[in-house]
TIMI-2910 file (N, C-alpha, C, CB; in pm, 1 decimal, decimal comma, always signed):
<rs>
+----------+----------+----------+----------+----------+----------+----------+----------+----------+----------+----------+----------+------+
!      n_x !      n_y !      n_z !     ca_x !     ca_y !     ca_z !      c_x !      c_y !      c_z !     cb_x !     cb_y !     cb_z ! resn !
+----------+----------+----------+----------+----------+----------+----------+----------+----------+----------+----------+----------+------+
!  +6029,0 ! +10225,3 !  +7363,3 !  +5894,0 ! +10239,8 !  +7309,6 !  +5877,6 ! +10380,3 !  +7251,6 !  +5787,1 ! +10212,6 !  +7419,7 !  Met !
!  +5808,7 ! +10386,1 !  +7140,5 !  +5780,4 ! +10512,5 !  +7072,0 !  +5688,4 ! +10597,5 !  +7160,0 !  +5715,4 ! +10487,0 !  +6931,9 !  His !
!  +5713,0 ! +10728,4 !  +7169,9 !  +5629,1 ! +10813,3 !  +7257,2 !  +5481,6 ! +10817,3 !  +7215,5 !  +5683,8 ! +10954,7 !  +7258,4 !  Pro !
!  +5452,3 ! +10789,1 !  +7091,3 !  +5313,8 ! +10791,5 !  +7043,8 !  +5270,1 ! +10653,0 !  +6995,4 !  +5297,7 ! +10894,8 !  +6930,6 !  Tyr !
!  +5324,3 ! +10550,3 !  +7056,3 !  +5296,4 ! +10411,4 !  +7017,8 !  +5146,6 ! +10379,4 !  +7017,2 !  +5368,3 ! +10316,3 !  +7112,3 !  Glu !
!  +5074,2 ! +10430,1 !  +7114,4 !  +4930,6 ! +10401,5 !  +7121,6 !  +4855,5 ! +10459,8 !  +7001,8 !  +4872,1 ! +10457,3 !  +7251,8 !  Glu !
!  +4894,7 ! +10578,4 !  +6957,8 !  +4829,4 ! +10638,1 !  +6841,5 !  +4864,6 ! +10561,6 !  +6714,2 !  +4869,5 ! +10785,8 !  +6827,5 !  Tyr !
!  +4987,5 ! +10513,9 !  +6704,9 !  +5027,7 ! +10433,3 !  +6589,9 !  +4941,8 ! +10307,4 !  +6583,2 !  +5178,2 ! +10396,3 !  +6598,0 !  Ile !
!  +4929,2 ! +10238,7 !  +6695,6 !  +4847,7 ! +10117,2 !  +6700,5 !  +4702,2 ! +10147,1 !  +6666,6 !  +4856,9 ! +10052,1 !  +6838,8 !  Lys !
!  +4649,2 ! +10255,3 !  +6721,9 !  +4510,2 ! +10294,5 !  +6698,1 !  +4485,7 ! +10320,1 !  +6549,8 !  +4474,9 ! +10419,6 !  +6779,8 !  Gln !
!  +4574,5 ! +10395,8 !  +6485,8 !  +4558,6 ! +10428,0 !  +6343,9 !  +4569,4 ! +10303,3 !  +6256,8 !  +4663,1 ! +10530,8 !  +6300,8 !  Leu !
!  +4670,0 ! +10221,9 !  +6284,0 !  +4691,3 ! +10103,7 !  +6201,9 !  +4577,6 ! +10003,7 !  +6215,1 !  +4821,7 ! +10037,9 !  +6238,7 !  Glu !
!  +4521,2 !  +9993,7 !  +6333,6 !  +4409,4 !  +9901,9 !  +6354,2 !  +4282,6 !  +9955,0 !  +6285,5 !  +4384,0 !  +9881,2 !  +6505,5 !  Lys !
!  +4255,2 ! +10083,1 !  +6301,6 !  +4133,2 ! +10142,6 !  +6249,3 !  +4133,0 ! +10150,9 !  +6096,1 !  +4114,5 ! +10280,7 !  +6308,3 !  Lys !
!  +4246,7 ! +10187,2 !  +6036,0 !  +4252,5 ! +10211,7 !  +5892,2 !  +4324,1 ! +10102,4 !  +5813,2 !  +4320,0 ! +10342,0 !  +5867,2 !  Tyr !
!  +4385,3 ! +10008,8 !  +5882,9 !  +4458,3 !  +9898,5 !  +5819,4 !  +4568,1 !  +9950,2 !  +5725,1 !  +4360,7 !  +9808,5 !  +5741,8 !  Asn !
!  +4630,0 ! +10060,1 !  +5763,5 !  +4743,0 ! +10120,3 !  +5692,2 !  +4843,0 ! +10167,3 !  +5796,6 !  +4697,0 ! +10239,4 !  +5599,2 !  Lys !
!  +4965,5 ! +10190,4 !  +5752,8 !  +5065,4 ! +10241,1 !  +5846,7 !  +5034,2 ! +10386,2 !  +5882,0 !  +5208,0 ! +10229,0 !  +5787,2 !  Ser !
!  +5079,3 ! +10427,4 !  +5997,3 !  +5060,1 ! +10566,3 !  +6040,6 !  +5125,2 ! +10661,3 !  +5940,7 !  +5118,9 ! +10588,5 !  +6182,5 !  Ala !
!  +5241,0 ! +10623,4 !  +5889,2 !  +5311,4 ! +10707,8 !  +5792,5 !  +5227,2 ! +10727,3 !  +5666,3 !  +5448,0 ! +10646,0 !  +5756,2 !  Lys !
!  +5166,3 ! +10620,7 !  +5615,6 !  +5080,3 ! +10631,1 !  +5496,7 !  +4962,8 ! +10725,4 !  +5521,6 !  +5028,1 ! +10492,2 !  +5456,0 !  Glu !
!  +4903,4 ! +10714,0 !  +5638,5 !  +4786,9 ! +10796,0 !  +5671,0 !  +4822,6 ! +10942,8 !  +5683,2 !  +4723,5 ! +10748,1 !  +5799,6 !  Leu !
!  +4928,5 ! +10971,6 !  +5756,6 !  +4971,7 ! +11110,8 !  +5772,6 !  +5011,0 ! +11167,4 !  +5636,4 !  +5090,8 ! +11121,4 !  +5873,0 !  Ile !
!  +5083,2 ! +11090,2 !  +5557,7 !  +5124,5 ! +11133,6 !  +5423,8 !  +5001,6 ! +11165,5 !  +5337,8 !  +5211,3 ! +11024,5 !  +5355,5 !  Tyr !
!  +4902,1 ! +11079,4 !  +5343,5 !  +4782,1 ! +11098,7 !  +5262,3 !  +4714,1 ! +11232,4 !  +5293,6 !  +4684,0 ! +10983,3 !  +5285,0 !  His !
!  +4691,0 ! +11259,8 !  +5420,5 !  +4621,3 ! +11383,3 !  +5457,2 !  +4710,1 ! +11506,3 !  +5441,7 !  +4571,2 ! +11374,3 !  +5600,3 !  Tyr !
!  +4833,2 ! +11495,7 !  +5489,8 !  +4921,0 ! +11611,9 !  +5494,8 !  +4979,4 ! +11648,1 !  +5357,8 !  +5033,1 ! +11586,7 !  +5592,9 !  Tyr !
!  +5015,8 ! +11548,2 !  +5278,0 !  +5078,2 ! +11574,5 !  +5147,7 !  +4975,9 ! +11564,6 !  +5034,1 !  +5193,9 ! +11475,8 !  +5123,0 !  Ile !
!  +4911,9 ! +11448,9 !  +5019,1 !  +4821,0 ! +11427,7 !  +4905,8 !  +4700,3 ! +11520,9 !  +4909,1 !  +4773,4 ! +11283,8 !  +4903,9 !  Asn !
!  +4637,5 ! +11532,7 !  +5024,9 !  +4519,9 ! +11619,0 !  +5036,1 !  +4555,7 ! +11762,7 !  +5072,6 !  +4424,7 ! +11563,0 !  +5139,1 !  Leu !
!  +4684,9 ! +11786,9 !  +5101,4 !  +4737,2 ! +11919,1 !  +5134,1 !  +4667,0 ! +11982,4 !  +5254,2 !  +4724,4 ! +12010,0 !  +5014,3 !  Asn !
!  +4638,7 ! +11900,7 !  +5354,0 !  +4576,2 ! +11949,0 !  +5476,9 !  +4683,7 ! +11989,0 !  +5576,9 !  +4482,9 ! +11841,5 !  +5537,4 !  Glu !
!  +4648,3 ! +12073,3 !  +5669,9 !  +4739,4 ! +12112,4 !  +5776,6 !  +4733,0 ! +12013,4 !  +5891,3 !  +4707,0 ! +12252,9 !  +5826,2 !  Gly !
!  +4815,0 ! +12034,2 !  +5992,3 !  +4817,7 ! +11943,0 !  +6106,7 !  +4684,8 ! +11935,9 !  +6181,8 !  +4926,2 ! +11984,9 !  +6201,9 !  Pro !
!  +4615,3 ! +12046,7 !  +6194,4 !  +4488,7 ! +12046,8 !  +6269,0 !  +4381,5 ! +11964,3 !  +6200,0 !  +4439,0 ! +12188,8 !  +6287,7 !  Ser !
!  +4368,0 ! +11981,3 !  +6069,6 !  +4268,2 ! +11905,3 !  +5994,1 !  +4306,2 ! +11757,6 !  +5992,0 !  +4255,1 ! +11959,8 !  +5849,7 !  Val !
!  +4433,7 ! +11729,3 !  +5972,5 !  +4481,1 ! +11590,9 !  +5973,2 !  +4448,6 ! +11525,5 !  +6106,1 !  +4632,6 ! +11584,4 !  +5945,9 !  Thr !
!  +4475,1 ! +11595,9 !  +6214,6 !  +4445,7 ! +11542,9 !  +6348,7 !  +4296,5 ! +11517,8 !  +6365,3 !  +4495,2 ! +11640,2 !  +6457,7 !  Ala !
!  +4215,5 ! +11611,7 !  +6321,9 !  +4070,6 ! +11597,4 !  +6334,7 !  +4020,2 ! +11478,6 !  +6253,0 !  +3999,8 ! +11726,3 !  +6290,1 !  Arg !
!  +4068,3 ! +11466,2 !  +6130,0 !  +4024,7 ! +11356,6 !  +6043,0 !  +4065,1 ! +11220,1 !  +6097,8 !  +4082,2 ! +11374,7 !  +5903,4 !  Glu !
!  +4183,1 ! +11212,7 !  +6158,8 !  +4232,6 ! +11085,0 !  +6210,9 !  +4195,2 ! +11062,0 !  +6357,6 !  +4383,1 ! +11078,4 !  +6195,6 !  Leu !
!  +4133,9 ! +11162,0 !  +6419,0 !  +4090,8 ! +11153,3 !  +6557,9 !  +4206,8 ! +11125,7 !  +6654,3 !  +3986,0 ! +11045,1 !  +6571,9 !  Asp !
!  +4315,8 ! +11201,7 !  +6632,8 !  +4430,5 ! +11196,6 !  +6723,6 !  +4470,3 ! +11340,4 !  +6754,8 !  +4551,2 ! +11115,8 !  +6661,1 !  Ile !
!  +4546,0 ! +11362,0 !  +6862,0 !  +4585,7 ! +11498,9 !  +6896,8 !  +4676,3 ! +11563,5 !  +6791,2 !  +4656,6 ! +11498,9 !  +7031,0 !  Pro !
!  +4661,7 ! +11693,2 !  +6777,7 !  +4744,5 ! +11769,5 !  +6684,1 !  +4892,8 ! +11752,5 !  +6717,3 !  +4705,9 ! +11918,9 !  +6687,1 !  Arg !
!  +4923,0 ! +11746,2 !  +6843,9 !  +5062,0 ! +11729,1 !  +6887,6 !  +5121,2 ! +11599,1 !  +6832,9 !  +5070,4 ! +11730,3 !  +7041,4 !  Lys !
!  +5040,5 ! +11494,6 !  +6827,2 !  +5085,9 ! +11366,8 !  +6772,8 !  +5109,8 ! +11380,0 !  +6622,2 !  +4982,4 ! +11254,8 !  +6802,1 !  Ala !
!  +5020,9 ! +11448,0 !  +6552,9 !  +5037,8 ! +11468,3 !  +6408,5 !  +5166,3 ! +11546,1 !  +6381,9 !  +4915,4 ! +11543,3 !  +6348,3 !  Val !
!  +5189,4 ! +11651,5 !  +6457,4 !  +5312,5 ! +11729,2 !  +6440,6 !  +5435,9 ! +11642,5 !  +6463,3 !  +5313,9 ! +11848,6 !  +6536,9 !  Leu !
!  +5429,5 ! +11556,8 !  +6563,7 !  +5541,0 ! +11466,0 !  +6590,5 !  +5566,8 ! +11376,1 !  +6469,0 !  +5511,9 ! +11380,0 !  +6716,2 !  His !
!  +5460,2 ! +11318,3 !  +6414,0 !  +5474,9 ! +11230,2 !  +6298,7 !  +5525,1 ! +11306,2 !  +6175,5 !  +5341,7 ! +11162,1 !  +6267,5 !  Phe !
!  +5478,8 ! +11426,9 !  +6156,0 !  +5524,6 ! +11507,9 !  +6042,5 !  +5675,9 ! +11527,0 !  +6049,2 !  +5453,1 ! +11645,5 !  +6040,7 !  Ile !
!  +5726,2 ! +11557,3 !  +6166,8 !  +5870,5 ! +11576,1 !  +6181,2 !  +5944,9 ! +11443,8 !  +6175,9 !  +5901,8 ! +11647,6 !  +6311,6 !  Tyr !
!  +5889,2 ! +11341,6 !  +6238,2 !  +5955,3 ! +11210,5 !  +6238,8 !  +5967,4 ! +11153,9 !  +6097,7 !  +5878,2 ! +11112,2 !  +6327,9 !  Glu !
!  +5864,0 ! +11168,7 !  +6018,8 !  +5863,7 ! +11115,3 !  +5882,5 !  +5917,7 ! +11215,3 !  +5780,5 !  +5723,1 ! +11073,9 !  +5843,7 !  Tyr !
!  +5966,7 ! +11329,2 !  +5827,3 !  +6027,4 ! +11433,2 !  +5743,8 !  +5933,1 ! +11479,0 !  +5631,6 !  +6158,5 ! +11382,0 !  +5683,6 !  Glu !
!  +5808,4 ! +11498,7 !  +5666,1 !  +5707,8 ! +11538,5 !  +5567,7 !  +5699,2 ! +11689,1 !  +5549,1 !  +5573,3 ! +11485,6 !  +5608,1 !  Leu !
!  +5742,2 ! +11764,5 !  +5646,6 !  +5733,8 ! +11910,5 !  +5636,6 !  +5815,0 ! +11962,3 !  +5518,0 !  +5782,9 ! +11976,0 !  +5766,6 !  Arg !
!  +5938,5 ! +11913,4 !  +5507,2 !  +6023,8 ! +11955,7 !  +5397,0 !  +5962,9 ! +11915,2 !  +5263,1 !  +6164,2 ! +11895,9 !  +5412,0 !  Gln !
!  +5908,6 ! +11794,6 !  +5257,2 !  +5846,9 ! +11745,6 !  +5134,3 !  +5727,2 ! +11831,4 !  +5094,1 !  +5803,6 ! +11600,2 !  +5151,3 !  Leu !
!  +5645,8 ! +11867,3 !  +5190,2 !  +5528,5 ! +11949,1 !  +5160,5 !  +5570,4 ! +12086,7 !  +5108,9 !  +5440,0 ! +11963,8 !  +5285,6 !  Lys !
!  +5670,5 ! +12145,2 !  +5169,9 !  +5713,5 ! +12277,6 !  +5127,9 !  +5783,6 ! +12274,4 !  +4992,2 !  +5805,6 ! +12337,7 !  +5232,2 !  His !
!  +5849,0 ! +12164,1 !  +4958,7 !  +5906,8 ! +12148,3 !  +4825,1 !  +5795,7 ! +12141,8 !  +4722,3 !  +5995,4 ! +12021,7 !  +4817,3 !  Gln !
!  +5688,6 ! +12067,7 !  +4753,4 !  +5575,3 ! +12055,4 !  +4661,7 !  +5504,1 ! +12190,3 !  +4644,7 !  +5476,1 ! +11948,6 !  +4712,8 !  Asn !
!  +5491,4 ! +12266,9 !  +4751,0 !  +5425,5 ! +12397,8 !  +4743,5 !  +5505,0 ! +12490,7 !  +4653,9 !  +5409,3 ! +12459,9 !  +4883,8 !  Val !
!  +5637,7 ! +12492,9 !  +4670,4 !  +5722,7 ! +12578,5 !  +4586,8 !  +5714,1 ! +12536,3 !  +4440,4 !  +5869,2 ! +12573,2 !  +4635,1 !  Lys !
!  +5716,5 ! +12405,5 !  +4415,8 !  +5711,5 ! +12353,7 !  +4280,3 !  +5579,3 ! +12390,5 !  +4213,7 !  +5730,9 ! +12202,0 !  +4280,3 !  Arg !
!  +5469,2 ! +12377,7 !  +4285,6 !  +5338,0 ! +12409,4 !  +4230,7 !  +5319,7 ! +12560,1 !  +4208,8 !  +5229,2 ! +12356,7 !  +4323,1 !  Asn !
!  +5382,1 ! +12640,6 !  +4289,7 !  +5369,2 ! +12785,9 !  +4277,9 !  +5440,1 ! +12839,7 !  +4152,9 !  +5425,7 ! +12853,5 !  +4402,9 !  Ala !
!  +5544,4 ! +12770,4 !  +4109,0 !  +5618,9 ! +12816,2 !  +3992,2 !  +5559,2 ! +12768,0 !  +3861,6 !  +5761,1 ! +12771,0 !  +4001,5 !  Thr !
!  +5460,8 ! +12683,6 !  +3866,6 !  +5399,7 ! +12629,5 !  +3744,0 !  +5295,8 ! +12722,4 !  +3688,2 !  +5337,2 ! +12494,2 !  +3770,4 !  Met !
+----------+----------+----------+----------+----------+----------+----------+----------+----------+----------+----------+----------+------+
</rs>
């Protein structure tokens, strides 16, 4: 069982989207940090950090930041 299975179920039931889609939306698309993402989704920051690393979003966000900074 996934260590944050309950949060995954909670998010998917409440928003009718996968947890990965939701975290991606706040963390990448809206460029929010883990604390704001956690607050918006009403889950612990620790869970958001876990999902960010599990879904390998940190590297993606930092690639986007570097790309946008050079434009």
